[in-house]
C-alpha positions as CSV (number, residue, x, y, z in Angstrom):
1,M,133.1,100.7,123.2
2,V,136.3,98.9,123.8
3,S,139.6,100.8,123.3
4,R,143.3,100.1,123.9
5,P,146.6,101.8,122.8
6,L,148.5,100.5,119.7
7,T,151.1,98.0,119.9
8,A,154.8,98.8,119.7
9,A,156.5,99.3,116.4
10,G,157.9,96.0,115.0
11,E,155.0,93.9,116.4
12,G,152.7,92.2,113.9
13,G,153.2,91.2,110.2
14,G,155.1,92.9,107.3
15,A,158.7,93.7,106.9
16,P,160.6,95.0,110.0
17,P,161.1,98.9,110.1
18,R,164.5,100.0,109.1
19,Q,166.8,101.2,111.9
20,G,165.6,104.5,113.2
21,E,162.3,104.2,111.2
22,E,158.9,103.6,112.7
23,R,156.3,101.6,110.9
24,Q,153.3,103.6,109.2
25,R,150.1,102.3,110.5
26,H,146.8,102.2,108.7
27,G,143.5,102.2,110.2
28,M,140.5,100.0,108.9
29,M,137.0,100.1,110.0
30,S,135.6,96.6,109.8
31,D,131.9,95.8,110.1
32,V,131.7,92.1,111.6
33,R,128.8,89.6,111.4
34,L,129.2,86.5,113.8
35,R,128.6,83.0,113.0
36,E,125.2,81.7,113.8
37,G,125.1,80.6,117.5
38,M,128.2,82.5,118.5
39,E,127.7,84.4,121.7
40,R,128.4,88.0,121.6
41,S,130.3,88.2,124.9
42,V,132.6,85.2,123.8
43,F,133.6,87.4,120.8
44,E,133.9,90.6,123.0
45,D,136.0,88.8,125.3
46,G,138.1,87.0,122.7
47,V,138.9,90.1,120.6
48,H,141.0,91.4,123.3
49,E,143.6,88.8,122.2
50,V,144.1,90.5,118.9
51,P,146.5,93.4,119.4
52,Q,145.8,95.0,116.0
53,V,142.1,95.5,117.0
54,V,142.0,98.9,119.0
55,S,138.4,99.5,119.5
56,G,134.9,98.0,118.9
57,S,131.2,98.9,119.1
58,R,128.1,96.7,119.3
59,L,125.7,97.5,116.4
60,T,122.1,97.3,115.4
61,G,121.2,96.3,112.0
62,E,122.9,93.8,109.5
63,Y,126.3,93.6,111.3
64,D,126.9,92.7,114.9
65,F,130.0,94.9,115.7
66,Q,132.3,97.6,114.2
67,I,135.9,97.1,115.1
68,R,139.0,99.5,114.3
69,V,142.1,97.6,113.2
70,V,145.5,99.2,112.9
71,C,148.0,97.4,110.8
72,V,151.2,98.1,108.9
73,D,150.2,96.6,105.5
74,A,147.5,94.5,103.8
75,T,149.3,91.3,104.5
76,E,149.0,92.0,108.4
77,F,145.4,92.9,108.0
78,E,144.5,89.8,106.0
79,G,146.1,87.9,108.9
80,V,143.9,89.6,111.3
81,V,140.7,88.8,109.3
82,D,141.9,85.1,109.1
83,V,142.3,84.9,113.0
84,L,138.9,86.7,113.5
85,K,137.4,84.2,111.3
86,R,139.3,81.0,112.6
87,E,139.4,81.7,116.4
88,H,136.7,84.3,117.1
89,G,133.4,83.3,115.5
90,V,133.4,85.8,112.6
91,R,131.4,84.6,109.6
92,E,131.9,87.9,107.5
93,C,133.9,91.2,107.6
94,R,133.3,94.3,105.5
95,S,136.1,96.6,105.7
96,R,137.3,100.1,104.7
97,L,140.5,102.0,104.7
98,V,140.4,104.9,107.2
99,L,141.9,107.9,105.1
100,H,142.1,110.4,108.3
101,D,140.1,111.0,111.4
102,I,138.2,114.1,112.1
103,E,138.9,115.9,115.4
104,I,135.6,116.9,117.4
105,D,135.9,119.3,120.1
106,Q,134.6,117.4,123.1
107,S,133.6,120.5,124.8
108,R,130.8,120.9,122.3
109,L,129.1,117.7,123.3
110,L,125.7,118.0,125.1
111,D,125.6,116.6,128.7
112,L,123.1,113.9,128.7
């Protein structure tokens, strides 16, 4: 899984925040299917160039990857999807809005 911190307030699309106000960010989970012939490694390397993509995982099944995207509004998210399709070999995206995260106590995990 790839992970990186969020970008600073004021980057990306949408209206700029008012003075002293930070933008609220919305998380999206997107299942991504690559175009036929697109190398997975090329997508994995290229997705690092998209600052709104904060993590990703390779999948089995119908879709190739699941990525987590954080945006300030729908306009910014639409732009991210356009960039993924135009520049990073994405054929299809199936996305969902993340309502909230569930905290898991990591000390409960089994040692593998």
